[in-house]
C-alpha positions as CSV (number, residue, x, y, z in Angstrom):
1,M,65.8,40.3,23.4
2,T,62.6,40.7,21.3
3,E,59.1,40.3,22.7
4,D,59.0,37.4,20.1
5,L,60.9,35.1,22.6
6,L,60.6,35.2,25.9
7,E,63.5,33.6,28.3
8,R,63.2,32.7,32.0
9,K,64.9,30.4,34.6
10,E,63.6,28.1,37.1
11,G,66.5,27.0,39.0
12,R,69.2,25.3,36.5
13,V,66.3,25.0,33.7
14,T,65.9,27.6,31.1
15,I,62.7,27.8,29.4
16,L,62.5,29.5,26.0
17,T,59.2,30.7,24.9
18,M,58.2,31.5,21.4
19,N,56.0,34.3,21.7
20,R,53.5,35.1,19.2
21,P,50.3,33.5,20.1
22,D,48.0,35.5,17.9
23,R,49.8,33.6,15.0
24,L,50.1,30.4,16.7
25,N,53.8,31.3,17.1
26,A,54.6,31.4,13.4
27,M,58.1,32.4,13.1
28,S,59.6,36.0,12.7
29,G,62.9,37.4,11.7
30,D,63.4,38.8,15.2
31,M,62.4,35.5,16.9
32,L,65.0,33.3,15.1
33,D,67.8,35.8,15.7
34,A,67.0,35.9,19.2
35,L,67.0,32.1,19.3
36,V,70.2,32.1,17.8
37,E,71.8,34.4,20.1
38,S,70.1,32.7,23.4
39,L,71.3,29.3,22.1
40,N,74.8,30.2,21.3
41,R,74.7,32.0,25.2
42,L,73.2,29.4,26.9
43,A,75.2,26.7,25.6
44,D,78.1,27.9,27.6
45,D,76.2,29.0,30.4
46,N,77.0,26.9,33.4
47,D,74.0,28.0,35.4
48,T,71.8,26.2,32.6
49,G,71.7,22.6,33.1
50,C,68.8,21.7,30.7
51,L,66.9,24.1,28.2
52,I,63.1,23.8,27.5
53,L,61.8,25.3,24.1
54,T,57.8,25.9,24.0
55,G,55.3,28.3,22.5
56,A,52.8,30.6,24.0
57,G,48.9,30.1,24.1
58,R,47.7,27.2,22.5
59,G,50.0,26.1,20.4
60,F,53.9,25.2,20.0
61,C,54.7,26.8,16.6
62,A,53.1,27.0,13.2
63,G,56.5,27.2,11.2
64,G,57.1,30.0,9.0
65,D,54.9,33.2,8.7
66,V,52.5,32.3,5.5
67,K,51.3,35.5,5.8
68,A,54.8,37.2,5.2
69,M,55.5,34.4,2.7
70,A,52.3,35.5,0.8
71,E,53.5,39.3,0.9
72,G,57.0,38.5,-0.2
73,N,58.4,39.6,3.1
74,E,60.1,36.9,4.2
75,F,63.6,37.9,3.6
76,A,64.9,41.3,3.1
77,D,67.7,40.2,0.1
78,T,66.0,39.4,-3.4
79,T,68.5,37.3,-4.7
80,M,68.4,33.3,-4.7
81,E,72.0,33.6,-2.9
82,G,71.3,36.3,-0.6
83,K,67.7,34.6,0.4
84,A,69.6,31.1,1.3
85,R,72.4,32.7,3.2
86,A,69.8,34.5,5.3
87,L,67.8,31.2,5.9
88,R,70.6,29.2,6.5
89,A,72.2,31.8,9.0
90,K,68.5,31.5,11.1
91,M,68.4,27.5,10.6
92,E,71.3,27.4,13.0
93,T,68.8,27.1,16.0
94,S,68.4,23.4,14.9
95,R,72.3,22.5,15.0
96,L,72.4,24.4,18.4
97,L,69.2,22.7,19.9
98,H,70.8,19.5,18.7
99,E,74.5,19.9,19.5
100,M,74.6,22.3,22.6
101,P,76.2,20.2,25.5
102,K,73.2,19.8,27.7
103,P,69.7,18.4,27.4
104,T,66.7,20.1,25.2
105,I,63.2,19.4,25.5
106,A,60.5,20.5,23.3
107,M,57.4,21.0,25.3
108,V,54.5,20.9,22.7
109,R,50.9,21.3,23.2
110,G,48.4,22.3,20.3
111,P,49.4,22.8,16.5
112,V,53.1,22.0,15.5
113,A,53.7,22.5,11.7
114,G,56.6,22.7,9.3
115,A,59.9,24.5,10.5
116,G,57.9,24.5,13.8
117,L,58.1,20.6,13.8
118,S,61.9,20.7,12.8
119,L,62.5,22.8,16.0
120,A,60.6,20.0,18.1
121,L,62.4,17.3,16.4
122,A,66.1,19.1,17.0
123,C,65.7,19.0,20.8
124,D,66.7,15.7,22.2
125,M,63.5,14.7,23.7
126,R,59.7,16.0,23.3
127,V,57.3,16.1,26.0
128,A,53.6,16.4,24.3
129,S,50.2,17.5,25.8
130,D,47.4,15.1,24.7
131,T,46.2,18.4,22.4
132,M,49.2,18.1,20.2
133,R,48.7,17.9,16.5
134,M,51.5,17.6,14.1
135,T,52.3,17.8,10.4
136,S,55.5,18.7,8.4
137,A,52.9,21.0,6.3
138,F,55.7,21.8,3.6
139,A,54.0,20.1,0.6
140,N,50.6,22.3,1.6
141,V,52.9,25.4,0.8
142,G,55.0,24.4,-1.8
143,Y,58.0,24.2,0.1
144,S,60.7,21.3,0.3
145,G,61.3,21.9,4.2
146,D,64.1,23.6,6.2
147,F,65.3,23.6,9.9
148,G,66.6,20.2,9.4
149,G,63.2,18.2,9.7
150,S,64.1,15.5,6.9
151,Y,67.4,14.8,8.8
152,F,65.9,14.5,12.2
153,L,62.3,12.7,11.3
154,T,64.1,10.3,9.3
155,R,66.4,9.4,12.3
156,L,63.4,9.3,14.4
157,V,60.8,6.9,12.2
158,G,63.1,5.6,9.8
159,T,63.1,6.7,5.8
160,S,59.7,5.1,4.7
161,K,57.7,6.6,7.1
162,A,59.5,10.2,7.2
163,R,59.0,10.3,3.4
164,E,55.3,9.6,3.8
165,L,55.0,12.3,6.3
166,Y,56.6,14.9,4.4
167,F,55.1,13.9,1.0
168,T,51.5,13.6,2.5
169,A,51.5,16.2,5.1
170,D,49.2,14.1,6.9
171,K,48.3,15.4,10.6
172,I,49.0,13.1,13.1
173,D,47.9,13.5,17.1
174,A,49.9,12.7,20.0
175,Q,49.2,9.1,20.7
176,E,50.1,8.1,17.1
177,A,53.4,10.1,17.5
178,L,54.0,8.6,20.7
179,A,53.7,5.2,18.8
180,L,55.9,6.2,16.4
181,G,58.6,7.3,18.7
182,I,58.6,11.1,17.6
183,V,57.7,12.2,21.3
184,N,58.8,10.4,24.4
185,K,55.7,11.1,26.6
186,V,52.1,12.5,26.3
187,V,50.4,13.9,29.3
188,P,47.1,15.8,30.1
189,D,47.5,19.2,28.8
190,D,46.9,20.7,32.3
191,Q,49.9,18.5,33.4
192,L,52.2,19.5,30.5
193,E,54.4,22.0,32.7
194,S,55.0,20.0,35.5
195,E,55.6,16.7,33.9
196,T,58.2,18.7,31.6
197,M,59.6,20.4,34.5
198,A,60.3,17.6,36.6
199,M,62.0,16.0,33.6
200,A,64.0,18.8,33.1
201,D,65.1,19.4,36.7
202,K,66.3,16.1,37.1
203,M,68.5,16.5,34.4
204,A,69.7,20.4,35.1
205,N,70.5,18.8,38.7
206,G,72.5,15.7,37.1
207,P,76.1,15.1,36.5
208,R,76.1,18.1,33.8
209,I,79.7,17.4,32.2
210,A,78.7,13.7,32.1
211,L,75.3,14.4,30.3
212,G,77.2,16.7,27.8
213,Y,79.8,14.0,26.8
214,M,76.5,11.4,26.6
215,K,75.0,13.7,24.2
216,R,78.2,14.2,22.0
217,N,78.5,10.2,22.1
218,M,74.7,9.7,21.2
219,N,75.3,12.2,18.3
220,A,78.0,10.4,17.1
221,A,76.3,7.3,17.0
222,E,73.8,8.6,14.3
223,T,76.2,9.0,11.5
224,G,79.5,7.4,12.9
225,T,80.8,3.8,12.6
226,L,81.4,1.6,15.6
227,S,85.0,2.1,16.1
228,D,84.4,5.8,16.0
229,C,81.8,5.6,18.7
230,L,84.2,3.4,20.8
231,D,86.9,5.7,20.2
232,L,84.9,8.7,21.6
233,E,83.2,6.7,24.5
234,A,86.8,5.5,25.7
235,W,87.8,9.2,25.9
236,H,84.8,10.8,27.2
237,H,84.3,8.1,29.8
238,T,87.8,8.5,31.1
239,R,87.4,12.2,31.1
240,T,84.2,12.1,33.2
241,G,85.8,9.6,35.6
242,M,88.1,12.6,36.3
243,T,85.2,14.9,37.6
244,D,84.2,16.0,40.8
245,D,80.6,14.5,40.3
246,H,82.1,11.1,39.4
247,K,83.8,11.2,42.7
248,E,80.8,12.7,44.4
249,A,78.8,9.7,43.3
250,A,81.5,7.3,44.2
251,R,81.3,8.4,47.7
252,A,77.7,8.6,48.0
253,F,77.3,5.1,46.7
254,V,79.4,3.8,49.5
255,E,77.8,5.9,52.0
256,K,74.4,4.7,50.7
257,R,72.8,8.2,49.8
258,R,72.0,10.1,47.0
259,P,75.1,12.0,45.2
260,V,74.8,15.8,45.3
261,F,76.2,16.9,41.8
262,K,77.7,20.2,41.1
263,G,78.6,20.1,37.3
264,Q,82.4,19.9,38.4
C-alpha cells in the first residue's frame, strides 16, 4: 500500500482515503494502482459491508495531476496505444466502485473536479459537505473526460444537463448538486464524517447478500429492458429468500424485534 492511499476499517465499514492533500488529492499512478488493488480485494471481503471513498484535507480529489500533465510525466509509455491501455487499466477503479457487490459512498468536501468527480459519481451514493464545489473541469485542460464521468453524470442528471456541465466546466455548489440529484445529502462540514458513517454503518450491518443483489438489479435497470430486469429480480429475489438473513428477518417480524443480520 502506498502513502497516496490510506485504508482503515471501522466495524464493517472500510474507508479508503486518497492522500495527497498538498495537491488536493490529485491522482498519482501509485494512488490509482492501489485503488484498483484495494477495490478488487474489498469486493470479496466478507468483513466489509460498505465502502467509503474520501480525500484527505480540505478537498475530495482534483482529478488528474495537471503538473504531471504539463511535464509530460503522466504515462511511462510514449505510444498512443500504450498510453490508452495504461489509462484504461487505471479506470477500472470506476467500474469496481460501480459494480462491487456492496454499497459504495463518496464522502465529499471541498473541491472535486475532473476524474475526481468521475470517481465520486461512480459510487452508489454521495454525501457532501456544504463546502463542496464540483466541476467536470476537462474542458479547462483540453481533455474530453475519463473514468466514466460521462456515463454516470448522464444517468444522474440527463443528457442535456450533463452536456452543459461537461462543455462549460461550470462550477456548482453543494446545494445545486443536491437539487440536480448528483449528491444524496448535504451536511455541515463538521458533521460530514458522522453523517456518512451513520449511513454506511446502517448498510454495512444490513442483509449484505440482499444488498449485493439489489445493486445488481439497479445496475441492470440502467441499460436493460423491463423483461431483463424482471428476469433478474425473479432469480435474485428467490436467491435472497434462501438466506439466513431473510429467515432471521421473518422471525424477528413475528417476534416484534429488530433483526440481527450476519451476511449469510
